[in-house]
N, CA, C and O atoms as a GROMACS GRO file, in nm:
protein
  612
    1MET      N    1   0.082  -0.119   0.000
    1MET     CA    2   0.000   0.000   0.000
    1MET      C    3   0.087   0.126   0.000
    1MET      O    4   0.056   0.224  -0.067
    2LEU      N    5   0.196   0.119   0.077
    2LEU     CA    6   0.285   0.235   0.081
    2LEU      C    7   0.352   0.259  -0.054
    2LEU      O    8   0.367   0.374  -0.096
    3LEU      N    9   0.391   0.151  -0.122
    3LEU     CA   10   0.452   0.166  -0.255
    3LEU      C   11   0.352   0.226  -0.353
    3LEU      O   12   0.387   0.316  -0.429
    4PHE      N   13   0.229   0.178  -0.350
    4PHE     CA   14   0.126   0.233  -0.438
    4PHE      C   15   0.102   0.380  -0.405
    4PHE      O   16   0.090   0.463  -0.495
    5LEU      N   17   0.095   0.411  -0.277
    5LEU     CA   18   0.074   0.549  -0.234
    5LEU      C   19   0.187   0.639  -0.283
    5LEU      O   20   0.162   0.747  -0.336
    6ALA      N   21   0.310   0.594  -0.264
    6ALA     CA   22   0.426   0.674  -0.308
    6ALA      C   23   0.426   0.693  -0.459
    6ALA      O   24   0.460   0.801  -0.507
    7LYS      N   25   0.388   0.592  -0.533
    7LYS     CA   26   0.390   0.598  -0.679
    7LYS      C   27   0.276   0.686  -0.734
    7LYS      O   28   0.298   0.762  -0.829
    8ASP      N   29   0.156   0.675  -0.676
    8ASP     CA   30   0.039   0.741  -0.733
    8ASP      C   31  -0.003   0.870  -0.664
    8ASP      O   32  -0.094   0.938  -0.713
    9LEU      N   33   0.058   0.905  -0.555
    9LEU     CA   34   0.011   1.017  -0.475
    9LEU      C   35   0.003   1.148  -0.553
    9LEU      O   36  -0.096   1.221  -0.540
   10PHE      N   37   0.105   1.180  -0.634
   10PHE     CA   38   0.109   1.310  -0.700
   10PHE      C   39   0.075   1.305  -0.848
   10PHE      O   40   0.095   1.403  -0.920
   11ARG      N   41   0.023   1.192  -0.895
   11ARG     CA   42  -0.020   1.183  -1.036
   11ARG      C   43  -0.158   1.244  -1.050
   11ARG      O   44  -0.246   1.219  -0.967
   12ARG      N   45  -0.178   1.322  -1.154
   12ARG     CA   46  -0.308   1.386  -1.177
   12ARG      C   47  -0.418   1.285  -1.209
   12ARG      O   48  -0.533   1.305  -1.170
   13ASP      N   49  -0.385   1.180  -1.278
   13ASP     CA   50  -0.485   1.080  -1.317
   13ASP      C   51  -0.494   0.965  -1.217
   13ASP      O   52  -0.553   0.861  -1.247
   14SER      N   53  -0.438   0.983  -1.100
   14SER     CA   54  -0.439   0.878  -0.997
   14SER      C   55  -0.580   0.854  -0.945
   14SER      O   56  -0.659   0.947  -0.928
   15VAL      N   57  -0.610   0.729  -0.919
   15VAL     CA   58  -0.739   0.693  -0.861
   15VAL      C   59  -0.751   0.752  -0.720
   15VAL      O   60  -0.862   0.768  -0.669
   16LEU      N   61  -0.639   0.784  -0.658
   16LEU     CA   62  -0.641   0.840  -0.523
   16LEU      C   63  -0.696   0.981  -0.517
   16LEU      O   64  -0.730   1.030  -0.409
   17THR      N   65  -0.707   1.048  -0.632
   17THR     CA   66  -0.764   1.183  -0.633
   17THR      C   67  -0.916   1.180  -0.616
   17THR      O   68  -0.977   1.283  -0.587
   18ASN      N   69  -0.976   1.065  -0.635
   18ASN     CA   70  -1.120   1.048  -0.612
   18ASN      C   71  -1.141   1.030  -0.462
   18ASN      O   72  -1.088   0.935  -0.404
   19PRO      N   73  -1.216   1.118  -0.397
   19PRO     CA   74  -1.234   1.110  -0.251
   19PRO      C   75  -1.294   0.976  -0.205
   19PRO      O   76  -1.265   0.930  -0.095
   20LEU      N   77  -1.378   0.915  -0.288
   20LEU     CA   78  -1.438   0.787  -0.250
   20LEU      C   79  -1.335   0.674  -0.246
   20LEU      O   80  -1.358   0.572  -0.182
   21VAL      N   81  -1.224   0.692  -0.315
   21VAL     CA   82  -1.117   0.593  -0.314
   21VAL      C   83  -1.002   0.639  -0.226
   21VAL      O   84  -0.950   0.562  -0.146
   22GLY      N   85  -0.965   0.764  -0.241
   22GLY     CA   86  -0.848   0.817  -0.171
   22GLY      C   87  -0.860   0.821  -0.020
   22GLY      O   88  -0.767   0.782   0.050
   23MET      N   89  -0.974   0.867   0.031
   23MET     CA   90  -0.989   0.878   0.176
   23MET      C   91  -0.986   0.742   0.246
   23MET      O   92  -0.914   0.727   0.344
   24PRO      N   93  -1.062   0.642   0.199
   24PRO     CA   94  -1.052   0.511   0.264
   24PRO      C   95  -0.912   0.450   0.250
   24PRO      O   96  -0.866   0.380   0.341
   25PHE      N   97  -0.845   0.475   0.138
   25PHE     CA   98  -0.711   0.422   0.117
   25PHE      C   99  -0.614   0.483   0.220
   25PHE      O  100  -0.537   0.411   0.284
   26VAL      N  101  -0.619   0.614   0.235
   26VAL     CA  102  -0.532   0.682   0.331
   26VAL      C  103  -0.564   0.635   0.473
   26VAL      O  104  -0.473   0.614   0.553
   27ASP      N  105  -0.691   0.619   0.503
   27ASP     CA  106  -0.732   0.570   0.634
   27ASP      C  107  -0.672   0.430   0.658
   27ASP      O  108  -0.624   0.402   0.768
   28SER      N  109  -0.675   0.345   0.558
   28SER     CA  110  -0.618   0.210   0.571
   28SER      C  111  -0.468   0.214   0.593
   28SER      O  112  -0.414   0.137   0.672
   29VAL      N  113  -0.400   0.303   0.523
   29VAL     CA  114  -0.255   0.316   0.540
   29VAL      C  115  -0.222   0.361   0.682
   29VAL      O  116  -0.133   0.307   0.747
   30VAL      N  117  -0.295   0.462   0.730
   30VAL     CA  118  -0.270   0.514   0.865
   30VAL      C  119  -0.299   0.406   0.970
   30VAL      O  120  -0.220   0.386   1.062
   31ARG      N  121  -0.410   0.336   0.955
   31ARG     CA  122  -0.442   0.228   1.050
   31ARG      C  123  -0.337   0.117   1.045
   31ARG      O  124  -0.298   0.063   1.148
   32GLY      N  125  -0.292   0.084   0.925
   32GLY     CA  126  -0.188  -0.017   0.912
   32GLY      C  127  -0.060   0.023   0.983
   32GLY      O  128   0.003  -0.060   1.049
   33LEU      N  129  -0.022   0.147   0.970
   33LEU     CA  130   0.098   0.196   1.039
   33LEU      C  131   0.079   0.196   1.190
   33LEU      O  132   0.171   0.162   1.265
   34LEU      N  133  -0.040   0.233   1.235
   34LEU     CA  134  -0.067   0.234   1.378
   34LEU      C  135  -0.066   0.093   1.436
   34LEU      O  136  -0.026   0.074   1.551
   35VAL      N  137  -0.109  -0.005   1.359
   35VAL     CA  138  -0.109  -0.143   1.407
   35VAL      C  139   0.033  -0.201   1.403
   35VAL      O  140   0.071  -0.278   1.491
   36ALA      N  141   0.110  -0.165   1.302
   36ALA     CA  142   0.244  -0.221   1.284
   36ALA      C  143   0.347  -0.161   1.380
   36ALA      O  144   0.440  -0.230   1.421
   37ALA      N  145   0.332  -0.036   1.414
   37ALA     CA  146   0.432   0.032   1.498
   37ALA      C  147   0.418  -0.008   1.644
   37ALA      O  148   0.309  -0.043   1.690
   38ASP      N  149   0.528  -0.004   1.716
   38ASP     CA  150   0.526  -0.034   1.859
   38ASP      C  151   0.533   0.098   1.936
   38ASP      O  152   0.632   0.171   1.928
   39TYR      N  153   0.427   0.128   2.011
   39TYR     CA  154   0.419   0.252   2.088
   39TYR      C  155   0.321   0.230   2.203
   39TYR      O  156   0.246   0.133   2.202
   40PRO      N  157   0.321   0.319   2.303
   40PRO     CA  158   0.243   0.296   2.425
   40PRO      C  159   0.092   0.278   2.404
   40PRO      O  160   0.028   0.209   2.483
   41TYR      N  161   0.034   0.337   2.301
   41TYR     CA  162  -0.111   0.334   2.283
   41TYR      C  163  -0.156   0.231   2.179
   41TYR      O  164  -0.270   0.234   2.134
   42ARG      N  165  -0.068   0.141   2.143
   42ARG     CA  166  -0.100   0.042   2.039
   42ARG      C  167  -0.220  -0.043   2.078
   42ARG      O  168  -0.304  -0.073   1.994
   43SER      N  169  -0.230  -0.083   2.205
   43SER     CA  170  -0.341  -0.168   2.248
   43SER      C  171  -0.476  -0.097   2.230
   43SER      O  172  -0.577  -0.161   2.202
   44THR      N  173  -0.477   0.034   2.244
   44THR     CA  174  -0.600   0.111   2.224
   44THR      C  175  -0.645   0.104   2.080
   44THR      O  176  -0.765   0.092   2.054
   45VAL      N  177  -0.553   0.111   1.988
   45VAL     CA  178  -0.586   0.103   1.846
   45VAL      C  179  -0.632  -0.038   1.810
   45VAL      O  180  -0.719  -0.055   1.725
   46MET      N  181  -0.574  -0.137   1.874
   46MET     CA  182  -0.604  -0.276   1.842
   46MET      C  183  -0.741  -0.320   1.895
   46MET      O  184  -0.802  -0.410   1.836
   47THR      N  185  -0.790  -0.259   2.003
   47THR     CA  186  -0.919  -0.301   2.057
   47THR      C  187  -1.031  -0.243   1.973
   47THR      O  188  -1.022  -0.134   1.919
   48LYS      N  189  -1.137  -0.320   1.965
   48LYS     CA  190  -1.252  -0.277   1.887
   48LYS      C  191  -1.335  -0.179   1.970
   48LYS      O  192  -1.376  -0.210   2.082
   49ALA      N  193  -1.358  -0.063   1.916
   49ALA     CA  194  -1.436   0.039   1.987
   49ALA      C  195  -1.582  -0.001   1.990
   49ALA      O  196  -1.637  -0.049   1.891
   50GLU      N  197  -1.646   0.020   2.106
   50GLU     CA  198  -1.788  -0.008   2.117
   50GLU      C  199  -1.865   0.109   2.059
   50GLU      O  200  -1.832   0.226   2.080
   51ARG      N  201  -1.969   0.074   1.986
   51ARG     CA  202  -2.053   0.178   1.928
   51ARG      C  203  -2.147   0.232   2.034
   51ARG      O  204  -2.198   0.159   2.119
   52ALA      N  205  -2.170   0.360   2.027
   52ALA     CA  206  -2.264   0.423   2.119
   52ALA      C  207  -2.405   0.372   2.089
   52ALA      O  208  -2.437   0.339   1.975
   53ALA      N  209  -2.486   0.366   2.191
   53ALA     CA  210  -2.624   0.324   2.174
   53ALA      C  211  -2.696   0.423   2.083
   53ALA      O  212  -2.667   0.542   2.086
   54PRO      N  213  -2.790   0.375   2.003
   54PRO     CA  214  -2.867   0.465   1.917
   54PRO      C  215  -2.944   0.569   1.999
   54PRO      O  216  -2.970   0.549   2.118
   55ARG      N  217  -2.979   0.676   1.934
   55ARG     CA  218  -3.050   0.787   1.998
   55ARG      C  219  -3.177   0.739   2.067
   55ARG      O  220  -3.207   0.784   2.178
   56TYR      N  221  -3.252   0.650   2.004
   56TYR     CA  222  -3.378   0.606   2.063
   56TYR      C  223  -3.358   0.522   2.189
   56TYR      O  224  -3.443   0.524   2.278
   57VAL      N  225  -3.248   0.449   2.200
   57VAL     CA  226  -3.218   0.375   2.322
   57VAL      C  227  -3.181   0.474   2.433
   57VAL      O  228  -3.230   0.463   2.545
   58ARG      N  229  -3.096   0.571   2.400
   58ARG     CA  230  -3.058   0.672   2.498
   58ARG      C  231  -3.182   0.750   2.545
   58ARG      O  232  -3.194   0.783   2.663
   59ALA      N  233  -3.273   0.780   2.452
   59ALA     CA  234  -3.395   0.852   2.487
   59ALA      C  235  -3.481   0.769   2.582
   59ALA      O  236  -3.534   0.821   2.680
   60ALA      N  237  -3.496   0.641   2.554
   60ALA     CA  238  -3.576   0.554   2.641
   60ALA      C  239  -3.514   0.543   2.779
   60ALA      O  240  -3.586   0.543   2.879
   61VAL      N  241  -3.384   0.534   2.786
   61VAL     CA  242  -3.315   0.529   2.916
   61VAL      C  243  -3.342   0.658   2.994
   61VAL      O  244  -3.370   0.653   3.114
   62GLU      N  245  -3.333   0.772   2.927
   62GLU     CA  246  -3.360   0.900   2.994
   62GLU      C  247  -3.504   0.907   3.043
   62GLU      O  248  -3.530   0.958   3.152
   63ILE      N  249  -3.598   0.857   2.964
   63ILE     CA  250  -3.739   0.858   3.002
   63ILE      C  251  -3.760   0.770   3.125
   63ILE      O  252  -3.827   0.810   3.220
   64ILE      N  253  -3.702   0.651   3.122
   64ILE     CA  254  -3.716   0.559   3.235
   64ILE      C  255  -3.654   0.618   3.361
   64ILE      O  256  -3.714   0.612   3.468
   65GLU      N  257  -3.536   0.674   3.348
   65GLU     CA  258  -3.468   0.732   3.465
   65GLU      C  259  -3.547   0.851   3.520
   65GLU      O  260  -3.550   0.872   3.642
   66ALA      N  261  -3.609   0.929   3.433
   66ALA     CA  262  -3.682   1.049   3.477
   66ALA      C  263  -3.820   1.016   3.533
   66ALA      O  264  -3.869   1.085   3.623
   67GLU      N  265  -3.883   0.911   3.480
   67GLU     CA  266  -4.021   0.881   3.520
   67GLU      C  267  -4.044   0.732   3.546
   67GLU      O  268  -4.130   0.671   3.483
   68PRO      N  269  -3.968   0.672   3.636
   68PRO     CA  270  -3.982   0.528   3.659
   68PRO      C  271  -4.113   0.491   3.728
   68PRO      O  272  -4.152   0.374   3.728
   69HIS      N  273  -4.180   0.587   3.787
   69HIS     CA  274  -4.305   0.563   3.858
   69HIS      C  275  -4.424   0.544   3.764
   69HIS      O  276  -4.529   0.497   3.807
   70LEU      N  277  -4.408   0.579   3.637
   70LEU     CA  278  -4.519   0.567   3.542
   70LEU      C  279  -4.530   0.423   3.492
   70LEU      O  280  -4.431   0.349   3.491
   71PRO      N  281  -4.650   0.382   3.451
   71PRO     CA  282  -4.673   0.244   3.407
   71PRO      C  283  -4.628   0.221   3.262
   71PRO      O  284  -4.712   0.205   3.173
   72TRP      N  285  -4.500   0.219   3.238
   72TRP     CA  286  -4.445   0.207   3.104
   72TRP      C  287  -4.465   0.068   3.046
   72TRP      O  288  -4.460  -0.032   3.118
   73THR      N  289  -4.488   0.064   2.916
   73THR     CA  290  -4.484  -0.060   2.838
   73THR      C  291  -4.379  -0.040   2.731
   73THR      O  292  -4.334   0.073   2.708
   74VAL      N  293  -4.339  -0.147   2.665
   74VAL     CA  294  -4.242  -0.134   2.556
   74VAL      C  295  -4.299  -0.043   2.448
   74VAL      O  296  -4.228   0.041   2.392
   75SER      N  297  -4.427  -0.060   2.418
   75SER     CA  298  -4.490   0.022   2.314
   75SER      C  299  -4.492   0.170   2.349
   75SER      O  300  -4.463   0.255   2.265
   76SER      N  301  -4.526   0.201   2.474
   76SER     CA  302  -4.532   0.343   2.512
   76SER      C  303  -4.392   0.404   2.516
   76SER      O  304  -4.374   0.520   2.479
   77LEU      N  305  -4.293   0.328   2.561
   77LEU     CA  306  -4.154   0.377   2.558
   77LEU      C  307  -4.108   0.398   2.414
   77LEU      O  308  -4.042   0.498   2.384
   78ALA      N  309  -4.142   0.305   2.327
   78ALA     CA  310  -4.102   0.317   2.186
   78ALA      C  311  -4.165   0.440   2.123
   78ALA      O  312  -4.099   0.514   2.050
   79ARG      N  313  -4.294   0.462   2.152
   79ARG     CA  314  -4.361   0.580   2.098
   79ARG      C  315  -4.292   0.708   2.144
   79ARG      O  316  -4.267   0.798   2.064
   80ARG      N  317  -4.262   0.717   2.274
   80ARG     CA  318  -4.195   0.837   2.328
   80ARG      C  319  -4.052   0.851   2.275
   80ARG      O  320  -3.999   0.962   2.270
   81SER      N  321  -3.990   0.739   2.236
   81SER     CA  322  -3.852   0.742   2.185
   81SER      C  323  -3.846   0.752   2.034
   81SER      O  324  -3.738   0.753   1.975
   82HIS      N  325  -3.963   0.760   1.971
   82HIS     CA  326  -3.974   0.775   1.826
   82HIS      C  327  -3.912   0.658   1.750
   82HIS      O  328  -3.832   0.677   1.658
   83THR      N  329  -3.951   0.537   1.790
   83THR     CA  330  -3.904   0.418   1.721
   83THR      C  331  -4.009   0.310   1.737
   83THR      O  332  -4.113   0.332   1.799
   84SER      N  333  -3.983   0.193   1.681
   84SER     CA  334  -4.075   0.081   1.695
   84SER      C  335  -4.040   0.001   1.820
   84SER      O  336  -3.928   0.009   1.871
   85ALA      N  337  -4.137  -0.074   1.869
   85ALA     CA  338  -4.114  -0.157   1.987
   85ALA      C  339  -4.004  -0.259   1.960
   85ALA      O  340  -3.919  -0.283   2.046
   86ARG      N  341  -4.005  -0.317   1.842
   86ARG     CA  342  -3.903  -0.417   1.809
   86ARG      C  343  -3.764  -0.356   1.805
   86ARG      O  344  -3.669  -0.414   1.857
   87ALA      N  345  -3.751  -0.238   1.743
   87ALA     CA  346  -3.620  -0.171   1.737
   87ALA      C  347  -3.571  -0.136   1.877
   87ALA      O  348  -3.452  -0.148   1.907
   88LEU      N  349  -3.663  -0.093   1.962
   88LEU     CA  350  -3.626  -0.058   2.099
   88LEU      C  351  -3.577  -0.182   2.176
   88LEU      O  352  -3.476  -0.177   2.245
   89GLN      N  353  -3.650  -0.292   2.162
   89GLN     CA  354  -3.608  -0.416   2.229
   89GLN      C  355  -3.473  -0.463   2.177
   89GLN      O  356  -3.386  -0.500   2.255
   90ASP      N  357  -3.455  -0.461   2.045
   90ASP     CA  358  -3.327  -0.502   1.986
   90ASP      C  359  -3.214  -0.410   2.031
   90ASP      O  360  -3.104  -0.457   2.063
   91GLY      N  361  -3.240  -0.280   2.034
   91GLY     CA  362  -3.138  -0.184   2.077
   91GLY      C  363  -3.097  -0.203   2.221
   91GLY      O  364  -2.978  -0.197   2.253
   92PHE      N  365  -3.192  -0.226   2.308
   92PHE     CA  366  -3.161  -0.251   2.450
   92PHE      C  367  -3.080  -0.379   2.463
   92PHE      O  368  -2.982  -0.384   2.537
   93ARG      N  369  -3.121  -0.483   2.391
   93ARG     CA  370  -3.051  -0.611   2.401
   93ARG      C  371  -2.907  -0.596   2.350
   93ARG      O  372  -2.814  -0.646   2.412
   94ARG      N  373  -2.891  -0.528   2.238
   94ARG     CA  374  -2.758  -0.515   2.177
   94ARG      C  375  -2.666  -0.424   2.257
   94ARG      O  376  -2.547  -0.455   2.273
   95HIS      N  377  -2.718  -0.314   2.308
   95HIS     CA  378  -2.631  -0.214   2.371
   95HIS      C  379  -2.629  -0.218   2.523
   95HIS      O  380  -2.532  -0.175   2.585
   96LEU      N  381  -2.736  -0.269   2.584
   96LEU     CA  382  -2.741  -0.272   2.730
   96LEU      C  383  -2.752  -0.414   2.785
   96LEU      O  384  -2.751  -0.435   2.906
   97ASP      N  385  -2.763  -0.511   2.696
   97ASP     CA  386  -2.772  -0.652   2.734
   97ASP      C  387  -2.889  -0.678   2.829
   97ASP      O  388  -2.877  -0.756   2.924
   98THR      N  389  -3.000  -0.613   2.802
   98THR     CA  390  -3.122  -0.631   2.882
   98THR      C  391  -3.240  -0.589   2.796
   98THR      O  392  -3.223  -0.548   2.681
   99SER      N  393  -3.358  -0.600   2.850
   99SER     CA  394  -3.478  -0.552   2.779
   99SER      C  395  -3.522  -0.420   2.841
   99SER      O  396  -3.480  -0.386   2.952
  100PRO      N  397  -3.605  -0.344   2.771
  100PRO     CA  398  -3.652  -0.218   2.829
  100PRO      C  399  -3.727  -0.238   2.961
  100PRO      O  400  -3.710  -0.158   3.054
  101ILE      N  401  -3.808  -0.341   2.971
  101ILE     CA  402  -3.885  -0.364   3.093
  101ILE      C  403  -3.794  -0.412   3.206
  101ILE      O  404  -3.814  -0.374   3.321
  102ALA      N  405  -3.695  -0.494   3.176
  102ALA     CA  406  -3.599  -0.536   3.279
  102ALA      C  407  -3.519  -0.415   3.327
  102ALA      O  408  -3.488  -0.405   3.446
  103TYR      N  409  -3.484  -0.325   3.237
  103TYR     CA  410  -3.413  -0.202   3.276
  103TYR      C  411  -3.502  -0.118   3.368
  103TYR      O  412  -3.456  -0.066   3.470
  104LEU      N  413  -3.629  -0.105   3.331
  104LEU     CA  414  -3.725  -0.030   3.414
  104LEU      C  415  -3.735  -0.093   3.552
  104LEU      O  416  -3.738  -0.021   3.652
  105ARG      N  417  -3.741  -0.225   3.559
  105ARG     CA  418  -3.749  -0.294   3.688
  105ARG      C  419  -3.626  -0.265   3.772
  105ARG      O  420  -3.637  -0.242   3.893
  106GLU      N  421  -3.508  -0.265   3.710
  106GLU     CA  422  -3.384  -0.236   3.784
  106GLU      C  423  -3.384  -0.092   3.837
  106GLU      O  424  -3.340  -0.068   3.949
  107VAL      N  425  -3.432   0.001   3.757
  107VAL     CA  426  -3.439   0.141   3.802
  107VAL      C  427  -3.535   0.151   3.920
  107VAL      O  428  -3.506   0.218   4.019
  108ARG      N  429  -3.649   0.085   3.911
  108ARG     CA  430  -3.745   0.087   4.021
  108ARG      C  431  -3.686   0.022   4.146
  108ARG      O  432  -3.707   0.071   4.257
  109LEU      N  433  -3.613  -0.087   4.129
  109LEU     CA  434  -3.549  -0.151   4.244
  109LEU      C  435  -3.448  -0.058   4.311
  109LEU      O  436  -3.442  -0.049   4.433
  110ARG      N  437  -3.369   0.012   4.228
  110ARG     CA  438  -3.274   0.109   4.284
  110ARG      C  439  -3.345   0.220   4.360
  110ARG      O  440  -3.303   0.259   4.469
  111ARG      N  441  -3.455   0.269   4.302
  111ARG     CA  442  -3.530   0.377   4.368
  111ARG      C  443  -3.594   0.327   4.497
  111ARG      O  444  -3.597   0.399   4.598
  112ALA      N  445  -3.647   0.206   4.495
  112ALA     CA  446  -3.706   0.149   4.617
  112ALA      C  447  -3.598   0.134   4.724
  112ALA      O  448  -3.621   0.164   4.841
  113HIS      N  449  -3.483   0.088   4.684
  113HIS     CA  450  -3.372   0.072   4.778
  113HIS      C  451  -3.334   0.208   4.838
  113HIS      O  452  -3.314   0.220   4.959
  114GLN      N  453  -3.323   0.308   4.753
  114GLN     CA  454  -3.289   0.443   4.800
  114GLN      C  455  -3.397   0.496   4.895
  114GLN      O  456  -3.365   0.559   4.996
  115THR      N  457  -3.523   0.470   4.862
  115THR     CA  458  -3.632   0.512   4.950
  115THR      C  459  -3.620   0.446   5.087
  115THR      O  460  -3.640   0.511   5.190
  116LEU      N  461  -3.586   0.316   5.088
  116LEU     CA  462  -3.569   0.246   5.216
  116LEU      C  463  -3.453   0.304   5.295
  116LEU      O  464  -3.463   0.318   5.417
  117LEU      N  465  -3.345   0.336   5.228
  117LEU     CA  466  -3.230   0.392   5.297
  117LEU      C  467  -3.262   0.526   5.362
  117LEU      O  468  -3.211   0.559   5.468
  118GLU      N  469  -3.348   0.604   5.296
  118GLU     CA  470  -3.380   0.738   5.344
  118GLU      C  471  -3.501   0.743   5.437
  118GLU      O  472  -3.532   0.849   5.492
  119SER      N  473  -3.569   0.630   5.456
  119SER     CA  474  -3.693   0.628   5.534
  119SER      C  475  -3.669   0.597   5.681
  119SER      O  476  -3.567   0.539   5.719
  120ASP      N  477  -3.764   0.639   5.760
  120ASP     CA  478  -3.765   0.607   5.903
  120ASP      C  479  -3.827   0.467   5.917
  120ASP      O  480  -3.944   0.448   5.884
  121PRO      N  481  -3.750   0.368   5.966
  121PRO     CA  482  -3.800   0.232   5.972
  121PRO      C  483  -3.918   0.213   6.068
  121PRO      O  484  -3.990   0.114   6.058
  122SER      N  485  -3.939   0.307   6.159
  122SER     CA  486  -4.054   0.295   6.249
  122SER      C  487  -4.183   0.341   6.182
  122SER      O  488  -4.292   0.316   6.234
  123ARG      N  489  -4.171   0.408   6.068
  123ARG     CA  490  -4.290   0.463   6.000
  123ARG      C  491  -4.313   0.404   5.862
  123ARG      O  492  -4.425   0.411   5.811
  124VAL      N  493  -4.210   0.347   5.801
  124VAL     CA  494  -4.221   0.298   5.663
  124VAL      C  495  -4.186   0.150   5.659
  124VAL      O  496  -4.085   0.107   5.716
  125THR      N  497  -4.271   0.073   5.593
  125THR     CA  498  -4.244  -0.071   5.581
  125THR      C  499  -4.188  -0.103   5.444
  125THR      O  500  -4.206  -0.028   5.348
  126VAL      N  501  -4.120  -0.215   5.436
  126VAL     CA  502  -4.068  -0.263   5.308
  126VAL      C  503  -4.183  -0.286   5.211
  126VAL      O  504  -4.173  -0.255   5.093
  127ALA      N  505  -4.293  -0.341   5.262
  127ALA     CA  506  -4.410  -0.368   5.178
  127ALA      C  507  -4.467  -0.239   5.119
  127ALA      O  508  -4.507  -0.237   5.002
  128SER      N  509  -4.472  -0.132   5.199
  128SER     CA  510  -4.528  -0.007   5.147
  128SER      C  511  -4.438   0.053   5.040
  128SER      O  512  -4.486   0.107   4.940
  129VAL      N  513  -4.307   0.045   5.060
  129VAL     CA  514  -4.213   0.097   4.959
  129VAL      C  515  -4.221   0.012   4.833
  129VAL      O  516  -4.220   0.064   4.722
  130ALA      N  517  -4.228  -0.120   4.852
  130ALA     CA  518  -4.240  -0.209   4.736
  130ALA      C  519  -4.366  -0.176   4.656
  130ALA      O  520  -4.362  -0.169   4.534
  131GLY      N  521  -4.477  -0.156   4.726
  131GLY     CA  522  -4.601  -0.120   4.658
  131GLY      C  523  -4.593   0.014   4.587
  131GLY      O  524  -4.646   0.030   4.477
  132GLN      N  525  -4.526   0.110   4.650
  132GLN     CA  526  -4.508   0.243   4.592
  132GLN      C  527  -4.434   0.234   4.459
  132GLN      O  528  -4.463   0.310   4.367
  133TRP      N  529  -4.338   0.141   4.447
  133TRP     CA  530  -4.258   0.128   4.326
  133TRP      C  531  -4.309   0.019   4.232
  133TRP      O  532  -4.241  -0.020   4.138
  134GLY      N  533  -4.430  -0.032   4.260
  134GLY     CA  534  -4.494  -0.122   4.165
  134GLY      C  535  -4.464  -0.269   4.184
  134GLY      O  536  -4.491  -0.349   4.094
  135PHE      N  537  -4.409  -0.308   4.298
  135PHE     CA  538  -4.380  -0.449   4.324
  135PHE      C  539  -4.490  -0.505   4.413
  135PHE      O  540  -4.492  -0.482   4.534
  136SER      N  541  -4.581  -0.579   4.351
  136SER     CA  542  -4.692  -0.636   4.429
  136SER      C  543  -4.650  -0.763   4.500
  136SER      O  544  -4.710  -0.801   4.600
  137ASN      N  545  -4.548  -0.828   4.448
  137ASN     CA  546  -4.495  -0.950   4.510
  137ASN      C  547  -4.363  -0.912   4.575
  137ASN      O  548  -4.269  -0.874   4.504
  138LEU      N  549  -4.353  -0.922   4.706
  138LEU     CA  550  -4.230  -0.881   4.775
  138LEU      C  551  -4.109  -0.961   4.731
  138LEU      O  552  -3.996  -0.913   4.747
  139ALA      N  553  -4.128  -1.080   4.676
  139ALA     CA  554  -4.014  -1.158   4.626
  139ALA      C  555  -3.946  -1.083   4.512
  139ALA      O  556  -3.825  -1.098   4.492
  140ASP      N  557  -4.022  -1.002   4.435
  140ASP     CA  558  -3.963  -0.925   4.325
  140ASP      C  559  -3.864  -0.822   4.375
  140ASP      O  560  -3.770  -0.786   4.304
  141SER      N  561  -3.883  -0.773   4.497
  141SER     CA  562  -3.798  -0.666   4.547
  141SER      C  563  -3.684  -0.716   4.635
  141SER      O  564  -3.607  -0.635   4.687
  142GLN      N  565  -3.671  -0.847   4.652
  142GLN     CA  566  -3.568  -0.903   4.738
  142GLN      C  567  -3.426  -0.851   4.708
  142GLN      O  568  -3.357  -0.814   4.802
  143PRO      N  569  -3.380  -0.846   4.582
  143PRO     CA  570  -3.242  -0.803   4.558
  143PRO      C  571  -3.214  -0.662   4.604
  143PRO      O  572  -3.098  -0.624   4.620
  144CYS      N  573  -3.317  -0.583   4.625
  144CYS     CA  574  -3.299  -0.442   4.657
  144CYS      C  575  -3.307  -0.414   4.806
  144CYS      O  576  -3.285  -0.300   4.848
  145MET      N  577  -3.338  -0.513   4.886
  145MET     CA  578  -3.354  -0.487   5.030
  145MET      C  579  -3.223  -0.448   5.094
  145MET      O  580  -3.116  -0.491   5.051
  146ARG      N  581  -3.233  -0.369   5.197
  146ARG     CA  582  -3.118  -0.320   5.270
  146ARG      C  583  -3.050  -0.436   5.343
  146ARG      O  584  -3.118  -0.523   5.398
  147PRO      N  585  -2.916  -0.438   5.344
  147PRO     CA  586  -2.846  -0.538   5.424
  147PRO      C  587  -2.879  -0.519   5.572
  147PRO      O  588  -2.915  -0.409   5.614
  148ALA      N  589  -2.866  -0.624   5.650
  148ALA     CA  590  -2.900  -0.617   5.791
  148ALA      C  591  -2.815  -0.513   5.862
  148ALA      O  592  -2.695  -0.532   5.881
  149THR      N  593  -2.878  -0.402   5.902
  149THR     CA  594  -2.808  -0.297   5.975
  149THR      C  595  -2.880  -0.266   6.106
  149THR      O  596  -2.836  -0.181   6.183
  150GLY      N  597  -2.990  -0.334   6.129
  150GLY     CA  598  -3.068  -0.306   6.248
  150GLY      C  599  -3.172  -0.200   6.227
  150GLY      O  600  -3.256  -0.179   6.314
  151ARG      N  601  -3.170  -0.131   6.113
  151ARG     CA  602  -3.268  -0.025   6.087
  151ARG      C  603  -3.395  -0.079   6.025
  151ARG      O  604  -3.504  -0.032   6.056
  152HIS      N  605  -3.383  -0.179   5.936
  152HIS     CA  606  -3.500  -0.238   5.872
  152HIS      C  607  -3.495  -0.388   5.893
  152HIS      O  608  -3.386  -0.446   5.898
  153PRO      N  609  -3.609  -0.451   5.905
  153PRO     CA  610  -3.611  -0.597   5.922
  153PRO      C  611  -3.560  -0.669   5.798
  153PRO      O  612  -3.555  -0.792   5.796
   0.00000   0.00000   0.00000
C-alpha cells in the first residue's frame, strides 16, 4: 500500500484523487501503520471500539430514569422514543444486554432501595415501599432490600 501510495500520490490521473477511493485508502494506510508500529497506545488502536447506543435507546433510558413511577410498556416507551417496539427491544438487548422492561425494573429496584435507605424504619415498611414502586410481590424486590443494619427488618 505504501509503494502504491508513493507511486500514485502526486499523479493527476491517480485513482487516489477520487475522494471515494483516496480517503478510505489513506485511512487504511494510517491504521496499518498504527497497528504495525510499537508505541504505548497500540493496544488502544487494536481493541474494537464499542458503538454508542442509538438515539432512541438513549432517549428511552432517559425517560425511564426520569419517570420510573409511570406504568411504562415497551410500546409506550417506543412511541416516546420515536421508534418501533421491536427496534427498541433489539437496541436494548444489543447495547445494554437487557430488555426495556428489565431495565425499568432495575431502576425501580434502585429507587425502592434508596427510598428504604432514606426512610424512618418505624414509620415505613418494606411492603409499602415495594407497593409504591410497583412491586406487588415482595419476592420481586428481594435483591434491593437493605443489608441487615438493624434499621430495617
